[in-house]
All heavy atoms as an XYZ file, in Angstrom:
783
protein
N      87.395      0.480   -128.468
C      86.288      0.253   -127.659
C      86.618     -0.921   -126.660
O      87.149     -1.991   -127.050
C      85.126     -0.123   -128.541
C      83.841     -0.423   -127.845
S      82.577     -0.779   -128.878
C      81.392      0.508   -128.458
N      86.335     -0.741   -125.387
C      86.685     -1.772   -124.361
C      85.798     -2.949   -124.508
O      84.649     -2.789   -125.026
C      86.536     -1.042   -123.113
C      85.651      0.135   -123.296
C      85.848      0.496   -124.741
N      86.308     -4.013   -124.105
C      85.458     -5.310   -124.119
C      84.196     -5.293   -123.042
O      84.521     -4.666   -121.958
C      86.379     -6.602   -123.645
C      87.238     -6.893   -124.843
O      87.036     -6.625   -125.926
O      88.281     -7.501   -124.546
N      83.144     -5.834   -123.326
C      82.095     -5.816   -122.305
C      82.408     -6.589   -121.113
O      83.139     -7.621   -121.175
C      80.849     -6.382   -123.099
C      81.339     -6.480   -124.484
C      82.759     -6.342   -124.633
N      82.084     -6.075   -120.034
C      82.287     -6.764   -118.668
C      81.150     -7.800   -118.374
O      80.102     -7.819   -119.075
C      82.555     -5.836   -117.610
O      81.287     -5.143   -117.449
C      83.559     -4.935   -117.959
N      81.331     -8.578   -117.407
C      80.338     -9.466   -116.915
C      79.106     -8.696   -116.605
O      77.975     -9.008   -116.734
C      80.714    -10.225   -115.736
C      79.776    -11.148   -115.021
C      79.292    -12.331   -116.106
C      80.342    -11.905   -113.802
N      79.344     -7.518   -115.950
C      78.305     -6.641   -115.463
C      77.247     -6.250   -116.630
O      76.077     -6.210   -116.379
C      78.853     -5.447   -114.761
C      77.756     -5.001   -113.488
O      76.769     -5.666   -113.258
N      78.044     -3.862   -112.948
N      77.879     -5.890   -117.701
C      77.167     -5.411   -118.853
C      76.332     -6.613   -119.458
O      75.136     -6.454   -119.899
C      78.017     -4.719   -119.894
O      79.013     -5.632   -120.362
N      76.985     -7.713   -119.530
C      76.217     -8.923   -119.911
C      74.915     -9.200   -119.057
O      73.893     -9.528   -119.432
C      76.991    -10.150   -120.126
C      77.975    -10.090   -121.290
C      79.354    -10.131   -121.007
C      77.402    -10.027   -122.549
C      80.221    -10.148   -122.230
C      78.338    -10.093   -123.631
C      79.645    -10.195   -123.473
O      80.524    -10.182   -124.492
N      75.183     -9.136   -117.683
C      74.139     -9.350   -116.805
C      73.046     -8.247   -116.875
O      71.863     -8.634   -116.652
C      74.703     -9.552   -115.321
C      75.552    -10.735   -115.152
C      76.047    -10.693   -113.684
C      74.851    -12.035   -115.558
N      73.434     -7.175   -117.159
C      72.434     -6.037   -117.290
C      71.618     -6.207   -118.502
O      70.309     -6.238   -118.406
C      72.984     -4.685   -117.241
C      73.687     -4.203   -116.005
S      72.314     -4.053   -114.675
C      71.341     -2.606   -115.230
N      72.164     -6.716   -119.539
C      71.376     -6.876   -120.784
C      70.490     -8.155   -120.613
O      69.331     -8.186   -121.040
C      72.332     -7.256   -121.946
C      71.693     -7.616   -123.257
C      70.738     -6.630   -123.754
C      72.723     -8.085   -124.235
N      70.978     -9.180   -119.852
C      70.119    -10.310   -119.507
C      68.965     -9.939   -118.698
O      67.928    -10.469   -118.935
C      71.045    -11.360   -118.894
O      70.195    -12.360   -118.494
N      69.103     -9.040   -117.804
C      68.028     -8.634   -116.828
C      67.001     -7.905   -117.666
O      65.759     -7.977   -117.384
C      68.644     -7.784   -115.679
N      67.427     -7.000   -118.624
C      66.475     -6.289   -119.404
C      65.736     -7.186   -120.291
O      64.536     -7.032   -120.376
C      67.257     -5.193   -120.305
C      66.385     -4.580   -121.232
C      67.844     -4.150   -119.297
N      66.416     -8.225   -120.925
C      65.761     -9.107   -121.728
C      64.753     -9.938   -120.806
O      63.615    -10.291   -121.365
C      66.752    -10.048   -122.418
C      67.511     -9.620   -123.572
C      68.456    -10.590   -123.983
C      66.499     -9.231   -124.721
N      65.096    -10.347   -119.698
C      64.194    -11.130   -118.853
C      63.019    -10.332   -118.483
O      61.872    -10.789   -118.406
C      65.019    -11.665   -117.569
C      64.250    -12.782   -116.978
C      64.314    -14.100   -117.250
C      63.358    -12.505   -115.788
C      63.619    -14.981   -116.568
C      62.698    -13.375   -115.263
C      62.788    -14.796   -115.558
N      63.237     -9.015   -118.281
C      62.108     -8.223   -117.864
C      61.194     -7.983   -118.877
O      59.904     -7.976   -118.878
C      62.695     -6.878   -117.409
N      61.644     -7.753   -120.191
C      60.819     -7.580   -121.348
C      60.022     -8.994   -121.564
O      58.774     -8.920   -121.853
C      61.719     -7.366   -122.703
C      62.327     -5.971   -122.453
C      60.880     -7.492   -123.822
C      63.299     -5.644   -123.505
N      60.648    -10.059   -121.444
C      60.075    -11.192   -121.569
C      59.020    -11.586   -120.478
O      57.775    -11.982   -120.839
N      59.248    -11.306   -119.234
C      58.227    -11.458   -118.216
C      57.063    -10.531   -118.320
O      55.960    -10.901   -118.065
C      58.827    -11.258   -116.756
O      59.402    -10.054   -116.678
N      57.334     -9.252   -118.788
C      56.244     -8.303   -119.116
C      55.326     -8.861   -120.226
O      54.141     -8.719   -120.180
C      56.774     -7.063   -119.420
N      55.978     -9.425   -121.207
C      55.109     -9.940   -122.324
C      54.274    -11.151   -121.825
O      53.177    -11.319   -122.258
N      54.832    -12.023   -120.970
C      54.039    -13.051   -120.380
C      52.800    -12.636   -119.604
O      51.667    -13.010   -119.801
C      54.866    -13.976   -119.452
C      54.076    -15.019   -118.734
C      55.856    -14.824   -120.411
N      53.000    -11.516   -118.781
C      52.017    -11.141   -117.856
C      51.057    -10.100   -118.505
O      49.831    -10.085   -118.091
C      52.644    -10.428   -116.631
C      53.280    -11.415   -115.700
C      54.534    -11.194   -115.381
C      52.550    -12.545   -115.272
C      55.180    -12.201   -114.566
C      53.191    -13.367   -114.520
C      54.492    -13.300   -114.017
N      51.495     -9.357   -119.540
C      50.580     -8.415   -120.111
C      49.951     -8.734   -121.374
O      48.859     -8.198   -121.878
C      51.452     -7.040   -120.313
C      52.035     -6.377   -119.081
C      52.818     -5.225   -119.347
C      50.929     -6.167   -118.071
N      50.433     -9.609   -122.275
C      49.909    -10.005   -123.474
C      48.680    -10.953   -123.346
O      48.718    -11.931   -122.479
C      50.950    -10.577   -124.471
C      51.989     -9.505   -124.820
C      51.316     -8.391   -125.454
N      52.302     -7.523   -126.001
C      51.984     -6.524   -126.992
N      50.888     -6.363   -127.333
N      52.989     -5.686   -127.281
N      47.875    -10.951   -124.303
C      46.696    -11.935   -124.335
C      46.677    -12.899   -125.379
O      46.063    -13.923   -125.407
C      45.423    -11.006   -124.491
C      45.272     -9.990   -123.449
C      45.049    -10.569   -122.116
C      44.741     -9.278   -121.073
N      45.074     -9.737   -119.762
N      47.577    -12.839   -126.266
C      47.807    -13.750   -127.461
C      48.728    -14.779   -126.988
O      49.846    -14.613   -126.551
C      48.298    -12.949   -128.632
C      48.261    -13.843   -129.897
O      48.262    -14.987   -129.827
N      48.189    -13.105   -131.024
N      48.335    -16.099   -127.234
C      49.105    -17.217   -126.779
C      50.501    -17.295   -127.509
O      51.540    -17.639   -126.956
C      48.351    -18.400   -126.938
C      47.403    -18.847   -125.892
C      46.612    -20.136   -126.270
C      48.026    -18.907   -124.520
N      50.512    -17.003   -128.762
C      51.770    -17.048   -129.551
C      52.750    -16.041   -129.026
O      53.937    -16.162   -128.947
C      51.358    -16.718   -131.077
C      50.646    -17.878   -131.492
C      52.722    -16.695   -131.771
C      50.150    -17.840   -132.974
N      52.218    -14.720   -128.667
C      53.096    -13.818   -127.994
C      53.602    -14.222   -126.717
O      54.856    -13.890   -126.331
C      52.364    -12.340   -127.977
O      51.713    -12.178   -129.282
C      53.229    -11.277   -127.456
N      52.814    -14.843   -125.936
C      53.172    -15.416   -124.672
C      54.298    -16.339   -124.845
O      55.271    -16.393   -124.086
C      52.063    -15.949   -123.817
C      52.453    -16.680   -122.641
C      51.072    -14.790   -123.538
N      54.168    -17.251   -125.769
C      55.170    -18.314   -126.157
C      56.449    -17.652   -126.494
O      57.606    -17.976   -126.139
C      54.689    -19.208   -127.254
C      55.523    -20.526   -127.502
C      55.462    -21.384   -126.309
C      54.963    -21.189   -128.744
N      56.455    -16.556   -127.324
C      57.592    -15.806   -127.729
C      58.227    -15.122   -126.654
O      59.554    -14.981   -126.419
C      57.236    -14.878   -128.853
C      57.010    -15.470   -130.228
C      56.538    -14.333   -131.222
C      58.134    -16.045   -130.792
N      57.520    -14.602   -125.751
C      58.033    -14.023   -124.544
C      58.720    -14.997   -123.653
O      59.705    -14.691   -122.936
C      56.884    -13.331   -123.743
O      56.376    -12.304   -124.470
N      58.292    -16.267   -123.490
C      58.872    -17.283   -122.740
C      60.331    -17.576   -123.326
O      61.291    -17.791   -122.647
C      57.951    -18.515   -122.644
C      58.855    -19.720   -122.070
C      56.769    -18.279   -121.764
N      60.366    -17.542   -124.561
C      61.596    -17.860   -125.372
C      62.668    -16.765   -125.052
O      63.665    -16.928   -124.896
C      61.288    -17.971   -126.805
C      60.570    -19.156   -127.322
C      61.214    -20.472   -126.858
O      62.545    -20.562   -127.104
O      60.716    -21.373   -126.475
N      62.013    -15.430   -125.054
C      63.015    -14.353   -124.679
C      63.572    -14.580   -123.289
O      64.719    -14.293   -123.174
C      62.155    -13.059   -124.871
C      62.047    -12.724   -126.234
C      63.031    -11.862   -124.185
C      61.015    -11.496   -126.562
N      62.691    -15.011   -122.433
C      63.248    -15.161   -120.993
C      64.262    -16.403   -121.019
O      65.278    -16.252   -120.263
C      61.918    -15.560   -120.107
C      61.046    -14.390   -119.896
S      59.509    -14.742   -119.151
C      60.101    -15.496   -117.536
N      63.941    -17.428   -121.673
C      64.971    -18.466   -121.797
C      66.283    -18.102   -122.389
O      67.437    -18.422   -121.881
C      64.390    -19.627   -122.521
C      63.422    -20.450   -121.887
C      62.903    -21.541   -122.850
C      63.920    -21.192   -120.617
N      66.256    -17.043   -123.479
C      67.445    -16.636   -124.017
C      68.287    -15.700   -123.068
O      69.470    -15.499   -123.008
C      67.131    -15.869   -125.291
C      66.933    -16.849   -126.466
O      67.497    -17.970   -126.409
N      66.045    -16.532   -127.370
N      67.403    -14.911   -122.194
C      68.174    -14.083   -121.164
C      68.883    -15.025   -120.231
O      70.066    -14.639   -119.829
C      67.053    -13.391   -120.555
N      68.402    -16.154   -119.871
C      69.044    -16.987   -118.995
C      70.237    -17.633   -119.674
O      71.351    -17.784   -119.019
C      68.166    -18.072   -118.435
C      68.810    -19.077   -117.591
C      67.002    -17.462   -117.568
N      70.164    -17.974   -120.896
C      71.279    -18.477   -121.607
C      72.422    -17.496   -121.703
O      73.562    -17.784   -121.744
C      70.807    -18.857   -123.064
C      69.995    -20.148   -123.113
O      70.041    -20.986   -122.191
N      69.264    -20.340   -124.256
N      72.001    -16.300   -121.937
C      73.036    -15.107   -121.965
C      73.823    -15.094   -120.523
O      75.063    -15.024   -120.578
C      72.410    -13.836   -122.263
C      73.401    -12.576   -122.420
C      74.446    -12.799   -123.479
C      72.615    -11.353   -122.565
N      73.142    -15.246   -119.415
C      73.705    -15.212   -118.160
C      74.631    -16.533   -117.996
O      75.738    -16.301   -117.486
C      72.663    -15.225   -117.111
O      71.941    -14.115   -117.124
N      74.258    -17.556   -118.521
C      75.013    -18.742   -118.390
C      76.288    -18.593   -119.211
O      77.386    -18.984   -118.658
C      74.238    -20.014   -118.927
C      73.372    -20.624   -117.968
C      72.160    -21.179   -118.448
C      73.558    -20.706   -116.634
C      71.294    -21.800   -117.551
C      72.776    -21.378   -115.725
C      71.461    -21.890   -116.224
N      76.292    -18.166   -120.419
C      77.440    -18.003   -121.215
C      78.385    -16.785   -120.598
O      79.524    -17.037   -120.603
C      76.971    -17.593   -122.710
C      78.140    -17.202   -123.535
C      76.408    -18.825   -123.236
N      77.694    -15.837   -120.204
C      78.608    -14.844   -119.487
C      79.326    -15.213   -118.197
O      80.480    -14.994   -118.066
C      77.636    -13.451   -119.053
N      78.764    -16.068   -117.420
C      79.353    -16.597   -116.263
C      80.436    -17.640   -116.641
O      81.503    -17.809   -116.057
C      78.417    -17.215   -115.303
C      77.716    -16.261   -114.308
C      76.277    -16.076   -114.371
C      78.474    -15.504   -113.541
C      75.757    -15.098   -113.588
C      77.905    -14.554   -112.697
C      76.585    -14.403   -112.690
N      80.127    -18.481   -117.697
C      81.024    -19.343   -118.216
C      82.316    -18.675   -118.781
O      83.482    -19.114   -118.523
C      80.482    -20.266   -119.294
N      82.175    -17.695   -119.381
C      83.352    -16.942   -119.992
C      84.059    -16.245   -118.894
O      85.321    -16.246   -118.813
C      82.822    -15.774   -120.935
C      83.892    -14.924   -121.498
C      83.401    -13.862   -122.475
N      84.418    -13.025   -122.876
C      84.264    -11.744   -123.171
N      83.191    -11.032   -122.865
N      85.396    -11.115   -123.466
N      83.556    -15.759   -117.833
C      84.083    -15.143   -116.727
C      84.967    -16.133   -115.927
O      86.042    -15.788   -115.477
C      83.085    -14.413   -115.665
C      83.694    -13.706   -114.602
C      84.337    -12.383   -115.044
O      84.019    -11.811   -116.188
O      85.200    -11.903   -114.305
N      84.348    -17.319   -115.757
C      85.126    -18.380   -114.998
C      86.036    -19.278   -115.841
O      86.556    -20.272   -115.399
C      84.002    -19.322   -114.321
C      83.251    -18.610   -113.340
S      82.143    -19.697   -112.434
C      80.972    -18.666   -111.778
N      86.097    -18.918   -117.240
C      87.018    -19.759   -118.065
C      86.480    -21.171   -117.963
O      87.335    -22.005   -117.875
C      88.476    -19.507   -117.711
C      88.883    -18.061   -117.678
C      88.767    -17.567   -119.196
O      89.114    -18.235   -120.146
N      88.471    -16.340   -119.335
N      85.275    -21.459   -118.179
C      84.715    -22.840   -118.026
C      83.700    -23.079   -119.153
O      83.148    -22.088   -119.688
C      84.104    -23.121   -116.694
O      83.468    -24.339   -116.586
N      83.526    -24.313   -119.634
C      82.600    -24.550   -120.629
C      81.340    -25.143   -120.103
O      80.298    -25.397   -120.814
C      83.098    -25.644   -121.590
C      84.234    -25.137   -122.414
C      84.834    -26.430   -123.345
C      83.886    -24.143   -123.330
N      81.161    -25.108   -118.737
C      80.001    -25.613   -118.222
C      78.719    -24.782   -118.512
O      77.553    -25.400   -118.786
C      80.071    -25.704   -116.655
C      81.069    -26.689   -116.043
O      81.463    -27.567   -116.910
O      81.521    -26.479   -114.933
N      78.775    -23.466   -118.432
C      77.637    -22.642   -118.855
C      77.186    -22.971   -120.309
O      75.985    -22.968   -120.513
N      78.112    -23.142   -121.210
C      77.695    -23.381   -122.518
C      77.051    -24.767   -122.607
O      76.173    -24.910   -123.541
C      78.988    -23.202   -123.418
C      79.486    -21.807   -123.453
C      80.698    -21.829   -124.118
O      81.465    -22.659   -124.371
N      81.146    -20.428   -124.305
N      77.440    -25.717   -121.885
C      76.729    -27.083   -121.870
C      75.276    -26.834   -121.473
O      74.364    -27.543   -121.989
C      77.572    -28.119   -120.978
C      78.910    -28.357   -121.706
C      76.783    -29.420   -120.855
C      79.966    -29.068   -120.797
N      75.110    -25.982   -120.349
C      73.739    -25.928   -119.827
C      72.942    -25.032   -120.986
O      71.790    -25.353   -121.069
C      73.817    -24.961   -118.583
C      74.000    -25.666   -117.361
C      75.246    -25.348   -116.546
C      73.154    -26.665   -116.881
C      75.474    -26.037   -115.403
C      73.394    -27.355   -115.719
C      74.648    -26.966   -115.076
N      73.482    -24.226   -121.643
C      72.787    -23.532   -122.773
C      72.397    -24.470   -123.829
O      71.235    -24.458   -124.238
C      73.628    -22.379   -123.389
C      73.077    -21.945   -124.591
C      73.813    -21.295   -122.402
N      73.268    -25.381   -124.153
C      72.821    -26.410   -125.047
C      71.587    -27.162   -124.504
O      70.646    -27.525   -125.485
C      73.968    -27.476   -125.304
C      73.613    -28.608   -126.106
C      73.543    -28.475   -127.576
C      73.388    -29.921   -125.636
C      73.211    -29.474   -128.369
C      73.196    -30.944   -126.558
C      73.019    -30.726   -127.842
N      71.496    -27.605   -123.325
C      70.407    -28.319   -122.768
C      69.241    -27.286   -122.786
O      68.037    -27.944   -123.069
C      70.615    -28.933   -121.328
C      71.533    -30.130   -121.456
C      72.782    -30.121   -120.993
C      71.235    -31.222   -122.198
C      73.689    -31.317   -121.101
C      71.975    -32.436   -122.320
C      73.171    -32.408   -121.771
N      69.360    -26.222   -122.408
C      68.152    -25.243   -122.348
C      67.696    -25.010   -123.726
O      66.435    -24.974   -123.874
C      68.551    -23.889   -121.730
C      67.510    -22.815   -121.878
C      68.912    -24.037   -120.271
N      68.537    -24.915   -124.759
C      67.978    -24.733   -126.122
C      67.289    -26.024   -126.578
O      66.348    -25.948   -127.339
C      69.172    -24.444   -127.021
C      69.772    -23.084   -126.824
S      71.147    -22.748   -127.815
C      70.487    -22.854   -129.473
N      67.671    -27.120   -126.214
C      66.974    -28.322   -126.550
C      65.613    -28.423   -125.938
O      64.673    -28.729   -126.592
C      67.766    -29.665   -126.046
O      69.098    -29.529   -126.666
C      67.117    -30.891   -126.528
N      65.588    -28.059   -124.663
C      64.194    -28.075   -123.987
C      63.289    -26.820   -124.559
O      62.160    -27.109   -124.778
C      64.375    -27.786   -122.476
C      63.087    -27.506   -121.768
C      65.084    -28.974   -121.709
N      63.982    -25.781   -124.953
C      63.087    -24.620   -125.534
C      62.517    -25.181   -126.825
O      61.526    -24.787   -127.242
C      64.056    -23.607   -125.779
N      63.358    -25.871   -127.707
C      62.916    -26.409   -129.055
C      61.706    -27.370   -128.888
O      60.754    -27.224   -129.619
C      63.889    -26.990   -129.774
N      61.800    -28.215   -127.854
C      60.710    -29.112   -127.580
C      59.580    -28.365   -127.043
O      58.367    -28.669   -127.435
C      61.242    -30.153   -126.506
N      59.801    -27.356   -126.335
C      58.673    -26.437   -125.749
C      57.937    -25.740   -126.879
O      56.696    -25.693   -126.866
C      59.183    -25.463   -124.701
C      58.207    -24.616   -124.132
C      58.457    -23.160   -124.547
O      59.582    -22.849   -124.865
O      57.462    -22.380   -124.404
N      58.685    -25.233   -127.908
C      58.040    -24.429   -128.955
C      57.254    -25.423   -129.800
O      56.155    -25.241   -130.218
C      59.216    -23.894   -129.825
C      58.624    -23.408   -131.117
C      59.676    -22.684   -129.032
N      57.788    -26.756   -130.092
C      57.035    -27.661   -130.922
C      55.697    -28.072   -130.196
O      54.688    -28.082   -130.795
C      57.921    -28.831   -130.996
N      55.806    -28.413   -128.903
C      54.609    -28.750   -128.133
C      53.661    -27.661   -127.994
O      52.532    -27.785   -128.156
C      54.962    -29.470   -126.820
C      55.644    -30.733   -127.102
C      53.798    -29.679   -125.992
C      56.368    -31.451   -125.879
N      54.255    -26.451   -127.588
C      53.404    -25.342   -127.473
C      52.653    -24.906   -128.708
O      51.509    -24.580   -128.749
N      53.307    -24.840   -129.818
C      52.663    -24.555   -131.128
C      51.656    -25.696   -131.434
O      50.563    -25.334   -131.996
C      53.583    -24.466   -132.189
C      54.546    -23.087   -132.181
C      55.586    -23.188   -133.351
C      53.480    -21.976   -132.350
N      51.907    -26.823   -131.151
C      50.866    -27.933   -131.492
C      49.595    -27.685   -130.442
O      48.471    -27.744   -131.048
C      51.371    -29.301   -131.295
N      49.825    -27.305   -129.372
C      48.687    -27.141   -128.511
C      47.873    -25.853   -128.965
O      46.627    -25.808   -128.941
C      49.089    -26.931   -127.046
C      49.609    -28.254   -126.510
C      47.984    -26.374   -126.051
C      50.342    -28.137   -125.100
N      48.701    -24.849   -129.384
C      47.942    -23.576   -129.788
C      47.225    -23.949   -131.081
O      46.079    -23.323   -131.219
C      49.030    -22.458   -130.076
C      49.539    -22.041   -128.642
C      48.492    -21.360   -130.719
C      50.724    -21.065   -128.713
N      47.711    -24.690   -132.007
C      46.975    -24.990   -133.128
C      45.650    -25.833   -132.954
O      44.724    -25.465   -133.385
C      47.976    -25.734   -134.163
C      47.139    -26.411   -135.295
C      49.064    -24.856   -134.751
N      45.829    -26.719   -131.917
C      44.613    -27.415   -131.525
C      43.583    -26.557   -130.910
O      42.385    -26.735   -131.052
C      45.065    -28.657   -130.736
C      45.564    -29.774   -131.425
O      45.257    -30.017   -132.575
N      46.529    -30.572   -130.822
N      44.038    -25.695   -130.049
C      43.062    -24.766   -129.329
C      42.417    -23.772   -130.413
O      41.235    -23.488   -130.161
C      43.875    -23.857   -128.314
C      44.209    -24.621   -127.006
C      44.918    -23.718   -126.161
C      42.849    -25.070   -126.238
N      43.247    -23.420   -131.411
C      42.576    -22.536   -132.465
C      41.581    -23.416   -133.263
O      40.603    -22.797   -133.595
C      43.707    -22.104   -133.316
C      43.208    -21.088   -134.384
C      42.783    -19.738   -134.113
C      43.037    -21.550   -135.733
C      42.340    -18.947   -135.101
C      42.443    -20.669   -136.646
C      42.173    -19.493   -136.309
N      41.908    -24.528   -133.460
C      40.784    -25.453   -134.285
C      39.646    -25.455   -133.464
O      38.435    -25.599   -133.955
C      41.378    -26.821   -134.624
C      42.461    -26.811   -135.781
C      42.930    -28.103   -136.106
N      43.946    -27.928   -137.072
C      44.687    -29.078   -137.493
N      44.672    -30.109   -136.823
N      45.625    -28.847   -138.377
N      39.739    -25.744   -132.205
C      38.585    -26.026   -131.321
C      37.881    -24.739   -130.944
O      36.726    -24.823   -131.019
C      39.099    -26.664   -129.924
C      38.026    -27.035   -128.886
C      37.251    -28.168   -129.505
C      38.780    -27.550   -127.617
N      38.462    -23.714   -130.645
C      37.904    -22.447   -130.205
C      37.955    -21.281   -131.163
O      37.301    -20.250   -130.905
C      38.603    -21.907   -128.820
C      38.371    -22.884   -127.681
C      37.013    -22.930   -127.239
N      36.762    -23.889   -126.169
C      35.946    -23.931   -125.218
N      35.121    -22.858   -125.235
N      35.897    -24.857   -124.243
N      38.698    -21.366   -132.199
C      38.897    -20.419   -133.283
C      39.433    -19.038   -132.660
O      38.977    -18.003   -133.073
C      37.678    -20.177   -134.119
C      37.272    -21.470   -134.953
C      36.023    -21.155   -135.671
O      35.396    -20.138   -135.655
O      35.674    -22.149   -136.431
N      40.226    -19.161   -131.680
C      40.834    -18.097   -131.076
C      42.160    -18.450   -130.408
O      42.276    -19.575   -130.054
C      39.893    -17.459   -130.051
O      40.486    -16.345   -129.304
N      43.041    -17.579   -130.287
C      44.413    -17.766   -129.604
C      44.512    -16.836   -128.482
O      45.656    -16.631   -128.052
C      45.498    -17.769   -130.500
C      45.585    -19.025   -131.554
C      45.608    -16.400   -131.377
N      43.442    -16.095   -128.127
C      43.571    -15.126   -127.045
C      43.249    -15.871   -125.720
O      42.381    -16.706   -125.531
C      42.466    -13.992   -127.289
C      43.004    -13.208   -128.397
C      42.242    -13.372   -129.666
C      43.889    -12.262   -128.343
C      42.600    -12.544   -130.673
C      44.401    -11.488   -129.393
C      43.759    -11.628   -130.567
N      44.038    -15.492   -124.696
C      44.048    -16.206   -123.323
C      42.579    -15.948   -122.726
O      42.194    -16.944   -122.128
C      45.196    -15.579   -122.417
C      45.235    -16.304   -121.089
C      46.539    -15.998   -123.019
N      42.117    -14.747   -122.794
C      40.837    -14.584   -122.188
C      39.783    -15.199   -122.688
O      38.777    -15.610   -121.962
C      40.483    -13.058   -122.295
C      41.587    -12.059   -121.591
O      42.079    -12.690   -120.705
O      41.637    -10.799   -121.851
N      39.748    -15.716   -123.938
C      38.720    -16.352   -124.520
C      38.767    -17.886   -124.362
O      37.873    -18.662   -124.729
C      38.707    -16.047   -126.135
C      38.287    -14.659   -126.255
C      38.294    -14.261   -127.722
O      38.433    -15.117   -128.614
O      38.314    -13.041   -128.033
N      39.876    -18.311   -123.865
C      40.143    -19.842   -123.681
C      39.802    -20.203   -122.253
O      40.588    -19.807   -121.316
C      41.418    -20.275   -124.078
C      41.917    -19.883   -125.472
C      43.409    -20.172   -125.684
C      41.067    -20.768   -126.384
N      38.768    -20.878   -122.035
C      38.334    -21.281   -120.641
C      38.160    -22.823   -120.643
O      37.318    -23.295   -120.039
C      37.073    -20.415   -120.175
C      35.943    -20.612   -121.217
O      36.035    -21.453   -122.202
N      34.891    -20.049   -120.926
N      39.136    -23.553   -121.249
C      38.853    -24.973   -121.256
C      39.129    -25.625   -119.953
O      38.641    -26.637   -119.754
C      39.921    -25.535   -122.280
C      39.789    -25.107   -123.669
C      40.818    -25.678   -124.615
C      38.419    -25.812   -124.235
N      39.840    -25.035   -119.034
C      40.258    -25.635   -117.782
C      39.160    -25.348   -116.688
O      39.457    -25.819   -115.608
C      41.588    -25.256   -117.268
C      42.782    -25.601   -118.266
C      44.079    -25.118   -117.781
C      42.755    -27.146   -118.514
N      38.175    -24.537   -117.018
C      37.147    -24.248   -116.013
C      36.113    -25.440   -115.911
O      35.791    -25.867   -116.943
C      36.393    -22.947   -116.489
C      37.311    -21.722   -116.257
C      36.536    -20.504   -116.525
C      37.365    -19.303   -116.401
N      36.668    -18.040   -116.667
N      35.798    -25.645   -114.696
C      34.975    -26.832   -114.493
C      33.528    -26.648   -114.521
O      32.785    -25.748   -114.812
């Protein structure tokens, strides 16, 4: 079996990013939206690693380390916000949360 090329990694990354963006735009549950954002971040990470492998450099993997750090912080803060919204409104659906309306 031949080794995957850069093109195949980028196609997989594009498919993952499309799935994540569809989840962000089409889903109503905040937890599902948060998971979709994580899928999008992982798609970008796959692109970084693929380009780093193609260029024989470690720069892409260093970027992935920082993206994963930001993603972990985003999940922690996002879940805390979702828990507080659930306690306040007893719902995690985007349509039922109108806290920002004046």
